[in-house]
N, CA, C and O of each residue as an XYZ file, in Angstrom:
944
protein
N       0.720     -1.324      0.404
C       0.145      0.135      0.039
C       0.943      1.056      0.277
O       1.532      1.256      1.340
N       1.022      1.835     -0.974
C       1.611      3.280     -1.144
C       1.247      4.538     -0.196
O       0.200      5.183     -0.243
N       2.478      4.771      0.785
C       1.761      5.987      1.469
C       1.078      6.903      1.271
O       1.350      6.891      0.071
N      -0.022      8.251      1.409
C      -0.664      8.403      1.666
C       0.153     10.577      1.576
O       0.867     11.219      2.346
N      -0.428     10.864      0.405
C       0.277     12.354      0.211
C       0.010     13.487      0.468
O      -0.934     13.985     -0.146
N       0.789     14.356      1.532
C      -0.073     15.335      2.015
C       0.645     16.285      1.058
O       1.815     16.618      0.867
N      -1.038     16.703      0.324
C      -1.329     18.171     -0.693
C      -0.467     19.248      0.099
O       0.337     20.087     -0.308
N      -0.821     18.997      1.098
C      -0.292     20.548      2.616
C       1.176     20.472      2.273
O       1.380     21.591      1.801
N       2.515     19.700      2.223
C       3.604     20.004      2.511
C       4.337     21.083      1.856
O       4.284     21.523      0.708
N       5.147     21.447      3.039
C       6.231     22.227      1.601
C       7.245     21.720      2.015
O       7.648     21.235      3.073
N       7.794     21.993      0.511
C       9.235     21.495      0.007
C      10.065     22.183      0.863
O       9.771     23.340      1.162
N      11.295     21.533      1.414
C      12.218     22.165      1.882
C      13.012     22.995      0.840
O      13.056     22.519     -0.294
N      13.660     24.196      1.075
C      14.300     25.590      1.071
C      15.880     25.407      0.058
O      16.274     25.873     -1.010
N      16.496     24.362      1.212
C      17.789     24.076      0.737
C      18.276     24.378     -0.321
O      18.979     25.384     -0.420
N      17.976     23.463     -1.500
C      18.815     24.084     -2.557
C      18.304     25.876     -3.266
O      18.972     26.593     -4.011
N      16.917     26.138     -2.674
C      16.783     27.019     -3.363
C      17.663     28.263     -2.729
O      18.015     29.249     -3.378
N      17.900     28.071     -1.586
C      18.848     28.685     -1.004
C      20.308     28.912     -1.377
O      20.863     30.001     -1.234
N      20.825     27.956     -1.804
C      22.278     27.133     -2.633
C      22.060     27.374     -3.970
O      23.089     27.234     -4.631
N      21.116     27.678     -4.584
C      20.925     27.979     -6.179
C      20.886     29.425     -5.650
O      21.389     30.151     -6.509
N      20.526     30.061     -4.679
C      20.698     31.837     -5.074
C      21.591     32.150     -4.791
O      22.170     33.006     -5.460
N      22.221     31.551     -3.518
C      23.898     31.651     -3.586
C      25.122     31.816     -5.150
O      25.895     32.716     -5.479
N      24.767     30.444     -5.793
C      25.370     29.981     -6.810
C      24.829     31.960     -7.816
O      25.552     32.932     -8.038
N      23.958     31.828     -7.999
C      23.203     32.518     -8.826
C      24.350     34.330     -8.911
O      24.898     34.884     -9.863
N      24.247     34.740     -7.233
C      25.319     35.699     -7.069
C      26.770     35.827     -7.382
O      27.360     36.748     -7.949
N      27.327     34.438     -6.775
C      28.706     33.887     -7.216
C      28.792     34.140     -9.026
O      29.754     34.621     -9.626
N      28.159     33.907     -9.319
C      28.173     33.183    -11.061
C      27.770     34.689    -11.917
O      28.579     35.356    -12.561
N      26.844     34.888    -11.795
C      26.148     36.222    -12.336
C      26.839     37.629    -12.112
O      27.540     38.310    -12.860
N      26.258     37.881    -10.428
C      26.716     38.622     -9.996
C      28.068     39.342    -10.031
O      28.352     40.246    -10.818
N      28.881     38.826     -9.071
C      30.451     39.002     -9.226
C      30.691     39.399    -10.302
O      30.446     40.605    -10.332
N      31.058     39.028    -11.261
C      31.499     39.493    -12.507
C      30.980     41.125    -12.968
O      31.632     41.646    -13.873
N      29.889     41.880    -12.393
C      30.114     42.773    -13.072
C      30.974     44.188    -11.788
O      31.204     45.396    -11.843
N      31.201     42.935    -10.667
C      32.198     43.984     -9.644
C      33.679     43.865     -9.981
O      34.605     44.402     -9.373
N      33.751     43.069    -11.058
C      34.960     42.931    -11.120
C      36.209     44.204    -11.195
O      35.463     45.168    -11.020
N      37.370     44.710    -11.317
C      37.721     46.032    -11.267
C      37.562     47.326    -10.428
O      37.818     48.524    -10.544
N      36.999     46.467     -9.507
C      36.240     48.130     -8.385
C      36.945     47.281     -7.218
O      37.277     46.116     -6.999
N      36.978     48.462     -6.632
C      37.713     48.154     -5.583
C      38.210     47.040     -3.958
O      38.450     47.569     -2.873
N      38.250     45.834     -4.141
C      38.091     44.829     -3.249
C      36.934     43.906     -4.226
O      35.782     43.614     -3.902
N      37.383     43.692     -5.028
C      37.008     42.722     -6.301
C      36.837     40.996     -5.472
O      35.836     40.315     -5.249
N      38.477     40.733     -5.159
C      38.080     39.594     -4.248
C      37.933     39.462     -3.152
O      38.138     38.379     -2.605
N      37.598     40.361     -2.616
C      36.734     39.958     -1.195
C      35.740     39.855     -1.731
O      35.382     38.678     -1.718
N      34.831     40.709     -2.392
C      33.274     40.241     -2.990
C      33.328     38.512     -3.459
O      32.386     37.720     -3.439
N      34.443     38.313     -3.782
C      33.817     36.470     -4.487
C      34.195     36.391     -3.137
O      33.143     36.684     -2.569
N      35.363     36.099     -1.919
C      35.397     35.382     -1.106
C      34.355     35.496     -0.665
O      33.806     34.395     -0.679
N      33.607     36.402     -0.172
C      32.096     36.519      0.479
C      30.758     35.865      0.073
O      29.855     35.303      0.692
N      31.090     36.280     -1.695
C      29.680     35.235     -2.083
C      30.439     33.436     -1.851
O      29.770     32.549     -1.321
N      32.003     33.176     -2.394
C      32.542     31.504     -2.006
C      31.516     31.100     -0.783
O      30.625     30.251     -0.777
N      32.127     32.370      0.669
C      31.446     31.589      1.612
C      30.339     31.489      1.485
O      30.098     30.282      1.535
N      29.049     32.283      1.276
C      28.242     31.993      1.179
C      27.219     30.530      0.889
O      26.312     29.984      1.518
N      28.105     30.203     -0.736
C      27.973     29.388     -1.676
C      28.456     27.991     -0.206
O      27.557     27.262      0.211
N      29.391     27.908      0.157
C      29.746     27.278      1.579
C      28.972     26.835      2.811
O      28.902     25.771      3.426
N      28.540     27.769      2.919
C      27.783     27.545      3.748
C      26.159     27.039      3.715
O      25.644     26.266      4.523
N      25.547     27.642      2.642
C      24.522     26.970      1.566
C      24.720     25.440      1.426
O      23.724     24.733      1.584
N      25.747     24.942      1.182
C      26.100     23.851      1.375
C      26.092     22.720      1.740
O      25.894     21.633      1.197
N      26.516     23.331      3.506
C      25.924     22.254      4.218
C      24.938     22.761      5.034
O      25.221     23.058      6.195
N      24.268     22.847      4.776
C      22.279     23.320      4.965
C      21.503     22.363      3.689
O      20.452     21.744      3.854
N      22.312     22.416      2.374
C      21.736     21.684      1.701
C      21.755     20.747      1.436
O      20.763     20.174      0.986
N      23.113     20.086      1.635
C      23.378     18.657      1.729
C      22.635     17.703      2.664
O      22.417     17.780      3.873
N      22.226     16.548      1.526
C      20.912     15.131      2.468
C      21.765     14.358      2.668
O      22.330     13.634      1.848
N      22.053     14.512      4.604
C      22.025     13.655      5.275
C      21.842     12.951      6.485
O      20.648     12.674      6.366
N      22.080     12.617      7.231
C      22.155     12.673      8.744
C      23.289     13.843      9.327
O      24.179     14.495      8.783
N      22.925     13.773     10.291
C      23.279     14.636     11.448
C      24.810     14.866     11.772
O      25.593     15.773     12.057
N      24.768     13.546     11.563
C      26.556     12.622     11.330
C      26.854     13.880     10.122
O      26.863     15.106     10.235
N      27.043     13.139      9.151
C      27.467     13.677      7.737
C      27.503     15.042      7.916
O      28.547     15.694      7.911
N      26.224     15.569      8.100
C      26.314     17.204      8.337
C      27.440     17.711      9.130
O      28.307     18.473      8.701
N      27.359     17.200     10.400
C      28.117     17.600     10.804
C      29.510     18.256     10.069
O      29.942     19.389      9.859
N      30.033     16.591      9.757
C      31.314     16.611      9.473
C      31.808     17.698      8.403
O      32.876     18.310      8.428
N      30.435     17.827      7.142
C      30.704     18.576      6.196
C      31.111     20.198      6.941
O      32.131     20.866      6.771
N      29.924     20.492      7.783
C      30.447     21.807      9.027
C      31.587     21.920      9.477
O      31.943     23.095      9.572
N      32.413     21.077      9.841
C      34.107     20.853     10.266
C      34.531     21.334      9.481
O      34.924     22.484      9.673
N      34.739     20.510      7.707
C      35.487     20.934      6.567
C      34.921     22.048      6.296
O      35.209     21.999      5.100
N      34.393     22.955      6.384
C      34.217     23.943      6.985
C      34.982     25.200      7.180
O      34.850     26.365      6.804
N      35.688     24.650      7.783
C      36.889     25.068      8.779
C      38.268     26.041      7.680
O      38.715     27.164      7.445
N      38.423     24.470      7.304
C      39.651     24.727      6.579
C      39.639     25.617      5.865
O      40.484     26.503      5.740
N      38.020     25.361      4.957
C      38.011     26.191      3.560
C      37.881     27.827      3.558
O      38.526     28.558      2.806
N      36.728     28.361      4.744
C      36.798     29.462      4.773
C      37.956     29.859      5.746
O      37.880     31.087      5.762
N      39.373     29.353      6.875
C      40.160     29.789      6.992
C      41.140     30.259      6.025
O      41.690     31.360      6.017
N      41.308     29.207      5.136
C      42.610     29.022      4.070
C      42.141     30.761      3.617
O      42.860     31.760      3.663
N      40.322     30.622      3.077
C      40.205     31.859      2.307
C      40.957     32.895      3.239
O      42.098     33.342      3.359
N      39.551     33.062      3.918
C      39.679     34.377      4.707
C      41.152     35.160      5.803
O      41.174     36.242      6.391
N      42.267     34.018      5.707
C      43.773     33.601      6.465
C      44.486     34.799      4.854
O      45.022     35.811      5.307
N      44.498     34.772      4.102
C      45.202     35.136      2.947
C      45.198     36.468      3.110
O      46.204     37.044      2.695
N      44.063     37.345      3.762
C      44.374     38.870      3.321
C      45.067     39.281      4.582
O      45.171     40.507      4.559
N      45.667     38.700      5.842
C      45.418     39.416      6.271
C      47.940     38.424      6.264
O      49.040     38.968      6.165
N      47.511     37.030      6.418
C      48.802     37.289      5.865
C      49.142     36.490      4.415
O      48.747     35.382      4.052
N      50.105     37.547      3.653
C      50.429     36.881      2.046
C      51.220     35.989      1.987
O      52.392     36.288      2.213
N      50.878     34.525      1.655
C      51.375     33.729      1.947
C      51.230     32.735      0.666
O      50.271     31.994      0.877
N      51.946     32.412     -0.794
C      51.354     31.601     -1.395
C      50.248     30.005     -0.844
O      49.210     29.362     -1.006
N      51.232     30.115     -0.293
C      51.165     27.975      0.893
C      49.678     28.481      1.006
O      48.906     27.664      0.503
N      49.101     29.518      1.487
C      47.844     29.432      2.490
C      47.114     30.205      1.122
O      45.886     30.262      1.065
N      47.829     30.695      0.211
C      46.553     30.246     -1.167
C      46.705     29.621     -2.296
O      46.703     30.096     -3.432
N      46.861     28.350     -1.896
C      47.269     27.415     -2.323
C      45.747     26.794     -1.722
O      44.577     26.979     -2.057
N      46.446     25.930     -0.616
C      45.287     25.745      0.538
C      44.448     26.063      0.529
O      43.804     25.380      1.325
N      43.576     27.117     -0.104
C      42.448     28.267      0.355
C      42.176     26.980     -0.648
O      41.616     25.958     -0.250
N      42.693     27.183     -2.140
C      41.996     27.304     -3.235
C      41.756     25.983     -3.596
O      40.943     25.701     -4.476
N      42.821     24.606     -2.586
C      42.186     23.242     -2.917
C      41.410     22.938     -1.474
O      41.158     21.808     -1.057
N      41.272     23.472     -1.188
C      40.130     22.822     -0.096
C      38.711     23.583     -0.040
O      37.720     23.265      0.618
N      38.887     24.681     -0.918
C      37.766     25.358     -1.635
C      37.451     24.133     -2.503
O      36.501     23.423     -2.172
N      38.235     23.809     -3.676
C      37.846     23.143     -4.563
C      37.094     21.287     -3.849
O      36.077     20.612     -4.008
N      38.160     21.217     -3.207
C      37.844     19.690     -3.096
C      35.771     19.706     -2.652
O      34.786     19.238     -3.224
N      36.008     20.598     -1.230
C      34.360     21.164     -0.512
C      33.125     21.041     -1.458
O      31.991     20.620     -1.230
N      33.821     21.646     -2.835
C      32.382     22.146     -3.524
C      32.265     20.916     -4.288
O      31.248     20.229     -4.382
N      33.301     20.716     -4.780
C      33.138     18.911     -5.504
C      32.710     17.793     -4.688
O      32.319     16.730     -5.171
N      32.790     18.054     -3.368
C      32.318     16.239     -2.769
C      30.707     16.938     -2.224
O      29.976     15.978     -1.979
N      29.848     18.477     -1.932
C      28.808     19.029     -1.892
C      28.275     18.199     -3.097
O      27.689     17.121     -3.202
N      28.748     19.208     -4.018
C      27.694     18.561     -5.434
C      28.166     16.665     -5.832
O      27.598     16.106     -6.770
N      29.001     16.072     -5.158
C      28.833     14.304     -5.313
C      27.706     13.845     -4.831
O      26.919     13.015     -5.285
N      27.700     14.799     -3.342
C      26.863     14.000     -2.215
C      25.250     14.844     -2.469
O      24.270     14.650     -1.749
N      25.284     15.617     -3.442
C      23.959     15.927     -3.637
C      23.275     15.511     -4.651
O      22.052     15.464     -4.513
N      23.920     15.071     -6.029
C      23.758     14.264     -7.110
C      23.460     13.085     -6.570
O      22.291     12.713     -6.680
N      24.634     12.033     -5.712
C      23.598     10.508     -5.221
C      22.551     10.743     -4.690
O      21.749      9.875     -4.347
N      22.390     12.092     -4.528
C      20.867     11.858     -2.994
C      19.693     12.438     -4.887
O      18.677     11.845     -5.252
N      20.219     13.426     -5.490
C      19.052     13.458     -7.036
C      18.939     11.733     -7.781
O      17.831     11.367     -8.173
N      19.819     11.042     -7.879
C      19.808      9.743     -8.227
C      19.177      8.467     -8.336
O      18.994      7.608     -9.198
N      18.782      8.771     -6.531
C      18.284      8.051     -6.126
C      16.452      7.930     -5.614
O      15.707      7.057     -5.168
N      16.360      9.350     -5.999
C      15.101      9.361     -6.039
C      14.027      9.023     -7.391
O      13.970      9.214     -8.606
N      13.206      8.364     -6.239
C      11.862      8.176     -7.360
C      10.460      9.103     -8.112
O       9.588      9.014     -8.976
N      10.966      9.929     -7.151
C       9.749     10.852     -8.032
C      10.770     12.672     -8.607
O      11.937     13.057     -8.532
N      10.025     13.007     -8.905
C      10.185     14.502     -9.978
C       9.462     15.425     -9.328
O       8.241     15.452     -9.486
N      10.219     16.481     -8.352
C      10.037     17.774     -7.558
C      10.617     18.928     -7.943
O      11.484     19.173     -8.783
N      10.073     19.518     -7.282
C      10.393     21.119     -7.362
C      11.699     21.034     -6.856
O      12.453     21.684     -7.581
N      12.620     20.197     -5.373
C      13.041     20.340     -4.438
C      14.675     19.415     -5.446
O      15.894     19.556     -5.360
N      13.929     18.690     -6.139
C      15.148     17.261     -7.117
C      15.537     18.450     -8.507
O      16.620     18.339     -9.083
N      14.618     19.447     -8.885
C      15.058     19.698     -9.776
C      15.851     20.836     -9.520
O      16.501     21.297    -10.458
N      15.899     21.288     -8.578
C      16.371     22.468     -8.067
C      17.927     21.960     -7.396
O      18.671     22.940     -7.439
N      18.502     20.990     -6.917
C      19.140     19.824     -6.306
C      19.810     19.415     -7.885
O      21.037     19.510     -7.881
N      19.233     18.994     -9.180
C      20.053     18.893     -9.993
C      20.993     20.522    -10.719
O      22.176     20.736    -10.983
N      20.005     21.184    -10.796
C      20.433     22.572    -11.202
C      22.003     22.867     -9.816
O      22.995     23.587     -9.935
N      21.773     22.376     -9.184
C      22.610     23.072     -7.845
C      24.074     22.510     -8.281
O      25.127     23.139     -8.177
N      23.846     20.600     -9.018
C      25.055     19.769     -9.036
C      26.077     20.369    -10.028
O      27.292     20.545     -9.936
N      24.694     20.765    -11.543
C      25.281     21.210    -12.341
C      26.833     22.870    -12.383
O      27.875     23.074    -13.006
N      26.083     23.541    -11.400
C      27.283     24.544    -11.185
C      27.581     24.654    -10.222
O      28.245     25.646     -9.919
N      27.196     23.575     -9.147
C      28.776     23.296     -8.462
C      29.454     22.652     -9.155
O      30.569     22.511     -8.653
N      29.346     22.198    -10.039
C      30.376     21.832    -10.966
C      31.697     22.552    -11.498
O      32.920     22.421    -11.552
N      30.618     23.421    -11.866
C      32.070     24.793    -13.000
C      32.155     25.397    -11.872
O      32.938     26.346    -11.915
N      31.597     25.205    -10.749
C      32.516     26.623     -9.160
C      33.673     25.697     -9.076
O      34.709     26.212     -9.497
N      33.817     24.209     -8.559
C      34.974     23.515     -9.034
C      36.175     23.510     -9.582
O      37.358     23.598     -9.254
N      35.346     23.346    -10.747
C      36.501     23.071    -11.894
C      36.899     24.275    -11.954
O      38.126     24.364    -11.985
N      36.001     25.833    -12.000
C      36.790     27.250    -11.325
C      38.315     27.790    -10.773
O      39.326     28.391    -11.134
N      37.593     27.008     -9.457
C      38.404     26.824     -8.315
C      39.546     25.657     -8.620
O      40.637     25.907     -8.107
N      39.482     24.721     -9.192
C      40.606     24.496    -10.054
C      41.931     24.810    -10.892
O      43.149     24.647    -10.822
N      41.045     25.307    -11.650
C      41.207     25.684    -12.355
C      42.647     26.810    -12.004
O      43.765     26.659    -12.498
N      42.266     27.863    -11.087
C      42.838     29.178    -10.296
C      44.163     28.583     -9.890
O      45.267     28.978    -10.267
N      43.777     27.063     -8.646
C      44.573     26.579     -8.045
C      45.975     25.938     -9.244
O      47.149     26.271     -9.080
N      45.629     25.240    -10.099
C      46.765     24.781    -11.525
C      47.553     26.797    -11.804
O      48.694     27.158    -11.517
N      46.561     27.560    -12.345
C      47.167     28.453    -12.892
C      48.201     29.396    -11.680
O      49.062     30.211    -12.012
N      47.745     28.928     -9.872
C      48.691     29.515     -9.013
C      49.938     28.980     -8.966
O      51.027     29.550     -9.040
N      49.619     27.575     -8.806
C      51.022     26.682     -8.773
C      51.494     26.708    -10.269
O      52.488     27.418    -10.423
N      51.124     26.234    -11.166
C      52.057     26.715    -12.522
C      51.506     27.384    -13.098
O      50.498     27.038    -13.713
N      52.285     29.358    -13.102
C      52.083     30.297    -14.036
C      51.567     30.018    -15.229
O      51.780     28.854    -15.569
N      50.972     30.655    -15.982
C      50.863     30.357    -17.448
C      50.240     29.041    -17.799
O      49.975     28.849    -18.986
N      50.020     28.278    -17.076
C      49.291     27.398    -17.769
C      47.882     27.901    -18.384
O      47.154     27.210    -19.098
N      47.653     29.109    -18.014
C      46.199     29.307    -18.921
C      46.870     30.729    -19.762
O      47.807     31.459    -19.437
N      46.093     30.756    -20.788
C      46.317     32.123    -21.475
C      45.562     32.863    -21.212
O      44.596     32.766    -21.969
N      45.422     33.877    -20.246
C      44.470     34.870    -20.608
C      44.542     36.319    -21.261
O      45.363     37.145    -20.863
N      43.813     36.533    -22.090
C      44.495     38.180    -22.739
C      44.075     39.359    -21.646
O      43.131     39.288    -20.859
N      44.718     40.114    -21.746
C      44.829     41.351    -20.698
C      44.912     41.045    -19.667
O      44.563     41.913    -18.867
N      45.320     39.914    -19.160
C      45.578     39.983    -17.602
C      47.102     40.395    -17.335
O      47.980     40.314    -18.194
N      47.295     40.850    -16.021
C      48.456     41.621    -15.461
C      48.661     40.314    -15.040
O      47.929     39.331    -15.152
N      49.985     40.464    -14.436
C      50.671     39.518    -13.854
C      50.542     39.448    -12.164
O      51.064     38.684    -11.352
N      49.792     40.370    -12.032
C      49.197     40.282    -10.239
C      48.021     40.391    -10.270
O      47.540     40.348     -9.138
N      47.071     40.558    -11.308
C      45.440     40.644    -11.460
C      45.089     38.992    -10.730
O      45.777     37.972    -10.696
N      43.772     39.285    -10.224
C      42.755     38.553     -9.317
C      42.718     37.143    -10.950
O      42.877     37.541    -12.104
N      42.576     36.217    -10.745
C      42.360     34.994    -11.737
C      40.988     34.362    -11.558
O      40.507     33.463    -12.247
N      40.431     34.988    -10.505
C      40.018     33.452     -9.757
C      38.596     34.180    -11.009
O      38.128     33.310    -11.742
N      38.214     35.109    -11.132
C      37.031     35.461    -12.037
C      36.974     35.279    -13.289
O      35.762     35.298    -13.502
N      37.522     35.103    -14.326
C      38.023     35.183    -15.104
C      38.255     33.169    -15.569
O      37.722     32.547    -16.488
N      38.853     32.864    -14.919
C      39.175     31.088    -14.707
C      37.441     30.647    -14.569
O      36.881     29.819    -15.287
N      36.692     31.574    -13.268
C      35.692     30.777    -13.262
C      34.360     30.798    -14.900
O      33.635     29.898    -15.323
N      34.565     32.253    -15.395
C      33.872     32.145    -16.685
C      34.353     31.082    -17.610
O      33.707     30.362    -18.372
N      35.972     31.161    -17.313
C      36.689     29.439    -18.407
C      36.040     29.087    -18.365
O      35.484     28.784    -19.421
N      35.467     28.779    -17.178
C      35.146     26.713    -16.577
C      33.747     26.563    -16.984
O      33.497     25.553    -17.641
N      32.687     27.450    -16.697
C      31.561     27.973    -17.242
C      31.080     27.408    -18.866
O      30.215     26.622    -19.253
N      31.977     28.133    -19.465
C      31.886     28.276    -20.788
C      32.443     26.548    -21.670
O      32.159     25.942    -22.703
N      33.503     26.334    -20.288
C      34.072     24.859    -20.607
C      32.621     23.796    -20.660
O      31.977     23.224    -21.539
N      32.583     23.891    -19.604
C      31.400     23.097    -18.908
C      29.925     23.285    -20.091
O      28.996     22.496    -20.264
N      30.051     23.941    -20.414
C      28.255     23.961    -21.691
C      28.696     24.216    -22.678
O      28.080     24.932    -23.468
N      30.402     23.505    -23.065
C      30.882     23.396    -24.488
C      30.534     24.866    -25.231
O      29.862     24.639    -26.237
N      30.746     26.088    -25.072
C      30.465     27.013    -25.403
C      31.820     26.929    -26.548
O      31.993     26.667    -27.738
N      32.487     27.263    -25.553
C      34.346     27.868    -25.902
C      34.534     28.673    -27.004
O      34.731     28.403    -28.189
N      34.423     29.877    -26.303
C      34.442     31.238    -27.202
C      36.037     31.113    -27.382
O      36.180     31.541    -28.528
N      37.186     30.807    -26.959
C      38.355     30.633    -26.841
C      38.524     31.578    -26.888
O      38.590     32.093    -28.004
N      38.704     32.416    -25.653
C      39.158     33.524    -25.882
C      40.523     33.399    -23.919
O      41.469     33.993    -23.400
N      39.905     32.604    -23.754
C      40.617     31.944    -22.517
C      41.246     30.231    -23.140
O      40.394     29.431    -23.527
N      42.791     29.820    -23.174
C      42.741     28.572    -23.278
C      44.136     28.512    -22.465
O      44.989     29.300    -22.056
N      43.810     26.747    -22.465
C      44.317     26.202    -21.461
C      46.228     26.060    -22.889
O      46.411     25.982    -24.104
N      47.149     26.113    -21.558
C      48.410     25.775    -22.633
C      49.155     24.605    -22.096
O      49.458     23.725    -22.902
N      49.432     24.494    -21.068
C      49.638     22.827    -20.108
C      48.914     22.146    -20.534
O      47.783     22.399    -20.947
N      49.736     20.693    -20.478
C      48.906     19.405    -20.688
C      48.292     19.230    -19.755
O      47.127     19.138    -20.142
N      48.338     19.105    -18.584
C      47.661     19.291    -17.530
C      46.274     19.837    -17.808
O      45.222     19.284    -18.127
N      46.709     21.479    -17.520
C      44.928     22.272    -17.351
C      44.140     21.772    -18.937
O      42.924     21.600    -19.012
N      45.184     21.573    -20.246
C      44.161     21.153    -20.866
C      43.197     19.498    -20.448
O      42.032     19.252    -20.763
N      43.905     18.834    -19.878
C      43.155     16.979    -19.942
C      42.561     17.612    -18.876
O      41.452     17.619    -19.410
N      42.318     18.264    -17.595
C      41.144     18.760    -16.507
C      40.012     19.383    -17.557
O      38.812     19.175    -17.384
N      40.578     20.246    -18.774
C      39.422     21.033    -19.208
C      38.593     20.376    -20.642
O      37.874     20.901    -21.492
N      39.101     18.948    -20.424
C      38.596     17.905    -21.929
C      37.589     17.096    -20.612
O      36.406     16.797    -20.774
N      38.546     16.796    -19.057
C      37.493     16.335    -18.258
C      35.945     16.894    -18.101
O      34.819     16.424    -18.269
N      36.497     18.124    -17.695
C      35.120     19.015    -17.689
C      34.152     19.148    -18.829
O      33.037     18.648    -18.684
N      34.474     19.810    -20.025
C      33.432     19.459    -21.306
C      32.317     17.526    -21.707
O      31.183     17.227    -22.082
N      33.914     16.600    -21.208
C      32.746     15.472    -21.339
C      31.887     14.960    -20.094
O      31.084     14.027    -20.086
N      32.383     16.098    -18.677
C      31.264     15.781    -17.766
C      30.029     16.210    -17.849
O      29.011     15.684    -17.398
N      30.186     17.448    -18.602
C      28.874     18.401    -18.550
C      27.743     18.001    -19.288
O      26.568     18.122    -18.942
N      28.264     17.425    -20.526
C      27.588     17.043    -21.308
C      27.031     15.139    -21.121
O      26.000     14.635    -21.564
N      27.981     14.562    -20.441
C      27.257     13.111    -19.650
C      26.479     13.305    -18.341
O      25.848     12.465    -17.700
N      26.701     14.787    -18.063
C      25.177     14.857    -16.591
C      24.038     15.241    -17.180
O      22.884     14.971    -16.847
N      24.493     15.994    -18.227
C      23.184     16.482    -19.193
C      22.388     15.242    -19.398
O      21.320     14.926    -18.874
N      23.170     14.556    -20.323
C      22.171     13.229    -20.936
C      21.655     12.439    -20.118
O      20.506     12.004    -20.192
N      22.773     12.091    -18.945
C      21.359     11.161    -18.205
C      21.056     11.785    -17.469
O      20.011     11.249    -17.098
N      21.195     12.648    -16.879
C      19.853     13.506    -16.044
C      18.675     13.364    -16.591
O      17.871     12.441    -16.463
N      18.603     14.451    -17.290
C      17.862     14.344    -18.065
C      16.976     12.826    -19.051
O      15.747     12.830    -19.135
N      17.499     12.107    -19.451
C      16.911     10.531    -19.395
C      16.348      9.623    -18.303
O      15.507      8.765    -18.572
N      17.034      9.909    -16.498
C      16.218      9.409    -15.360
C      15.561      9.989    -15.158
O      14.483      9.415    -15.006
N      15.510     11.639    -14.954
C      14.604     12.303    -14.934
C      13.113     12.702    -16.009
O      12.181     13.358    -15.542
N      13.108     12.220    -17.364
C      11.984     11.720    -18.194
C      11.238      9.695    -17.613
O      10.246      9.030    -17.911
N      12.516      9.484    -16.664
C      12.059      7.992    -16.835
C      11.528      8.247    -15.477
O      10.404      7.750    -15.400
N      11.902      8.847    -14.330
C      11.525      8.876    -13.520
C       9.632      9.414    -13.678
O       8.611      8.772    -13.431
N       9.813     10.745    -14.156
C       8.097     11.693    -14.892
C       7.335      9.883    -15.382
O       6.410      9.246    -14.879
N       8.044      9.651    -16.272
C       6.619      8.458    -17.011
C       6.536      8.162    -15.658
O       5.650      8.707    -15.001
N       7.273      7.428    -15.154
C       6.695      6.243    -13.766
C       5.968      7.014    -13.033
O       4.804      6.614    -13.030
N       6.132      7.971    -12.390
C       5.142      8.830    -11.498
C       4.169      8.959    -11.901
O       3.211      8.688    -11.177
N       4.012      9.298    -12.863
C       2.742      9.687    -13.948
C       1.983      8.486    -13.923
O       0.766      8.493    -13.738
N       2.756      7.296    -14.130
C       1.595      5.677    -13.985
C       0.865      5.334    -12.780
O      -0.326      5.036    -12.685
N       2.290      5.470    -11.316
C       1.434      4.724    -10.311
C       1.657      6.204     -9.233
O       1.786      6.164     -8.009
N       1.655      7.281     -9.988
C       0.762      7.864     -8.289
C      -0.026      8.739     -8.906
O       0.554      9.586     -9.584
N      -1.430      8.776     -8.849
C      -1.827      9.704     -9.794
C      -2.296     10.091     -8.494
O      -3.444     10.337     -8.863
N      -2.315     10.315     -7.387
C      -2.739     11.247     -6.016
C      -1.386     12.180     -6.033
O      -1.246     13.183     -5.333
N      -0.698     11.816     -6.690
C       0.275     13.285     -6.929
C      -0.590     14.457     -7.760
O      -0.715     15.650     -7.482
N      -1.000     13.887     -8.590
C      -1.166     14.732     -9.690
C      -2.701     15.539     -9.413
O      -3.084     16.685     -9.648
N      -3.499     14.068     -8.660
C      -4.277     14.997     -7.793
C      -4.113     16.619     -6.691
O      -4.637     17.733     -6.694
N      -3.456     16.159     -6.165
C      -2.539     17.299     -5.469
C      -2.471     18.770     -6.065
O      -2.961     19.851     -5.736
N      -1.195     18.088     -7.646
C      -1.240     19.508     -8.046
C      -2.283     19.981     -8.970
O      -2.516     21.189     -8.927
N      -3.069     19.142     -9.938
C      -4.841     19.941     -9.878
C      -6.591     19.788     -9.225
O      -7.578     19.056     -9.302
N      -6.051     21.180     -8.503
C      -7.286     20.582     -7.487
C      -8.987     20.342     -8.529
O      -9.433     20.882     -9.542
N      -9.508     19.219     -7.562
C     -10.685     19.133     -7.993
C     -11.706     19.667     -8.369
O     -12.235     20.274     -7.439
N     -12.485     19.767     -9.702
C     -13.307     20.772     -9.950
C     -14.747     20.001     -9.455
O     -14.914     18.785     -9.356
N     -15.680     21.025     -9.190
C     -16.814     20.672     -7.999
C     -17.947     20.287     -9.554
O     -17.487     20.790    -10.579
N     -18.751     19.809     -9.675
C     -19.844     19.092    -10.899
C     -19.039     18.468    -11.821
O     -19.540     17.886    -12.783
C-alpha cells in the first residue's frame, strides 16, 4: 500500500538557497570586476555558497556535522590570506575550496540519482549540482594557474591581477561546451582538466535528462494522487 501524499506539505528550500548563492557568485560578481575589493566580494559570495552547501547537503546529523567541520579549513584559508600574504595559504585555500565544492556536488548528485519522484526540490538540486561542478572546476583551474603560472592564456591579464573570475568564466563556458576561445589552457595538465570538464558537462546533462524523464513517466503512471495535489478537483 502506497503512503498517502500530504498535499499541504511544503518542500524544503535548502536547494533554493544554495542555487541563489551560486547565481550571486556566477552572475553578480562579474559586474564587480575592476572595483576595489573585487577579491573580497568573490570570497564573500564563495563563503555563502559553502555555508549554503552545508545546509543543503542531504544527510543525517553526523554527515552534516562532518561537512560543517570541513568548512573550517575552507573558510579559514580563504580569509587568512588577507592577513598573511603567503602563496602556501592561497594554494591551500583554493585546494580546500575546490575539494569541498566537488564533495558537496557529489553528495547532492547521489541524492538526486536515488529519488523515485520528480519534484521541484529534485530539479533545484540537479541545477545546483551542475553549477557546483562549474565552480569546483573554476577553483581547480585557479589552483593550477597559481601553482604553474602560464598554465592558461588569459588575454589582457596583468601578472598581479585576480585570476578567479576569468577562470570561473572559462570553467562555465567549458562545462557548457560553448568554447569562445578567448581563454585557453596552455599546459597539458590544464588541457586534461578542461577535457574532463567538457565531457562531464555533456554526460551529466544526457544522463540527468534521461533519468528525470524516466522517473516522470513512472510517476505519472503510478501516483495519480500526486496529480490530484497539483490539479484541484472541480465541483460538478
